C-alpha positions, 0 to 999 in steps of 0.5 A: 500499499506504500504510495511511491516517494516520501512522505514525511508527515507519515513517518511520525508514529502519532500521524502514522496511526491516522490511516484508513483503518482497512480492519475496521472497514473489513469488519464494517463490510462483514457485519453490512453483508450481513445485513444485507444477507438478511435483508435479501432473506426478508424479501425472498420470504416475502416473494415466496409468500406473496409473489411479486404483484400488486401486493408487494408493490403495495408494501414496497411502496408503503415502506419507501415513504418512510425509508426515503425519510430515513435515508434523507435524514437518519442515515443521510444528512443528520448522520453525516453532519453529526459525525463530522461535527462530534468527531471534531468536537472529541478532537477540540474539546474531549469526550465530555464536550462531545456528550453534551452536544450529543444530549442536545442533538438527540433531543431536538431530533426526537422532538422533530421527527416525532412531529414528523411522524405524527404528520406522515401518519395524518397525511398518508393518504395525500402521500400515497396519492402523490407518490403511486399514482398509478395505484387502483383504488383497493391497492391505494388503500392498502398502501395508505394503511401500511404507510401509517403502520410504519411511519414511526419506523423514522423515530427508531432508526434516526435515534439508532443512526445518532447512537451509530455516529457516536460509537463510530467517531470513537472507533467503535464500528463492529456493533454499530455496523451490526445493528441493521442486522438485527433490524431484518432479525426482528422484522423477519421473525415478528413480521412472519409470526404477526402476518400468519397470525392475521391470516394464515394463507398469507392474503393482503391482511398479513402484510399489516403484520410484516408491517407491524414487524418493521418497527420490531426490527427498528426497535432492536436496531437501536437497543442493541447499540445502547449498552455499547454507548454506556460502557463508553461513559455516555448517559443521555440527559434530555437537554433543550439549550440548542443555542450552541455552537455544535448544534449550529454547525450540524444544522448548517451542515444538514441544510445543504446536505438535506438539499443534496440528499433530497434530489437523490430521494426525489429522483427514487420518488420519481422513479416509483412514480414512473413505475407505479404506472407500469402495472403490478409488479415493477416497483417490487422488481426495481426493489429486488434488483437494488437489493441485489446491487446493494450486496457489493455496494454495502460490503465495500461503498458503505464499509469504506465510507464509514471508515473514511469519514471520522478519519478525513474529518481528523486529517481536515482539522489537523490540516494534513492535506497530503494525507488527506488526499492520499487516503481518499485517493486510496479509498476510491481505488479500493472501491473500484477495485472490489465493485468493478468485478462484482458489477460484471458479475451481477450483469453476466449472471442476472437472470440465474443469481435471481432464480436461484434467490427468488423463484419460489412459491408464488414468484415466477419465471417471468417475474424473475426475468423482469427483475433481473433486466432491472439488475442488469441496468442498476448494476451499471452505476454500482462503481459510481455508487460506491465511489460517491459514499467516500467522495461526498464525506470528503467534501463534508470534511472539508466543510464543502458542503454545497458542492454536493448539493449544487451537483445534485441539482442537475441530477435531478434534471438529468434523471428526468430526461433519462426516465422519459427518454429510456421509459416512454421513448425508447420504451424499456419500462422499468428497465429504463428507470433502473438504467437512468439511476446508474447513469446519474450515479456515475455522472455524479461521481464523474463531476464530483471527482473533477471538482475534488481534483481541482480543490486539492490540486491533484488526487493520485489520477495517474495512479488510479488510471494504472490501477483501472487498466489492471482491473480491466484485464483482470475484469475481461478474464472474469467476464469470459469465465461467466460467459462460459458459464451462460453457455454451458453450466447455465444453458439450460438454467429455466429448466434446472432443478434447484440444487444443480442451478444453486450449484452452478451459480456457485461454481461460476462466482467461485471460478469467476473470482479465483480467475480475477484474484489470479490475474490480479496478482499476476497483474500486480495490483497494489490495492489487491496485494494490500487486501490479501496481505490483511486477509492472511494476517487476520487469518493467521491470528485467528489460527 
């Protein structure tokens, strides 16, 4: 991982510790992968019990409304602004000042989001009519009921995000990353049991049980983190003294961040509105495809973004811009190294993968093909999404919070234009919506990368391009393995028995991964060598 040329600041032992924590990133990656797999299991169970038609469209649309607010506030603007400010408060004023800031922010968050929950429950009919205009009256009524049940989820998960931010700023990553796994466990177990109690045949009424399960899961996501926070010495005390420099800093960071994130959420809502006019199924098919794209994104992009935010914030406070630039470039290279082969595998093996995972019970072959079409187009934007997780955090660490906001404005117009072209003019249906999303993510990354390069004067671009060239060669070998697999092992995947198809998919994935690793090692990809060396050290310690 050593960077060519002298780096005097990194020779200082105190400075050397301010490096991208690949061990923490690995822990977070595994924890997030566990959560993503449990989320996948939740959707598999729902698909098998309810199919991929109108009922799951209603549940997906209902959950999307509070979930979008979660992305906007809890795990978006609020989380990023809080972690940035909390980390700087620790560096400047110590733990006591940081805990006082946490009390103020938690109190304000609880009050504001409680009010939002009440308003959301009252105005659910209007929200559903706006965001799903293509639903028929029965489908819309079911969506309203489910939305009202699930709206308090935003309050639970927002407090959980604050707790996760405090733990991350104190370099505690494992349990916060695992917390979302407990959400999935609670929502699966609680939701299925309550659904079976309400309707043993798992008709639309059973979806009410699933909606109640999301609240159980949200409570578990918050609860499992609290003991670790208490061991760090924090105890919550309501504090209404909101005229505070730290609170003002968070709110000032949140303003542009909310606007920037809201444009992303606006794009998601626009896609949902388009999908609601395409009949029964497209909303759930898109959700399935996006879930599968999030597996590698969660394992690599989210992990790197979570670890780099507090690190880059501390480097920015210390004024060590050489280390800031190096760690940012390194994190992006790692993201590309891991997501490019993932994107190729998802695109080339989309149908058999979705068939193995979802084609059970009421989810049939037609729905598999429709979801696979969306996955293939979503995967185009996977690398851009992963790099954005790191790059956007770098702008916040530098207090350049308005830059992502301004770039996101153009993304809204671009998304609308692409949706119109791909979905209506070219007739690609829900596949056009997925392709538009991937194109917009790539556009956002390229623009922000250019702006960050201009801000830092250089960003190790030649080194990144050299690595991308080697990754392209290794990925070509991976693509050849996938092509051979589709034409021999998986040539008759629609009629293969489940066990044979599962074995063929696993063999294809393992063979492709081994070929990529072998080619990467032969090409001497430095970042791959760093990851493999870290894995070997980890294995030796565990033996």
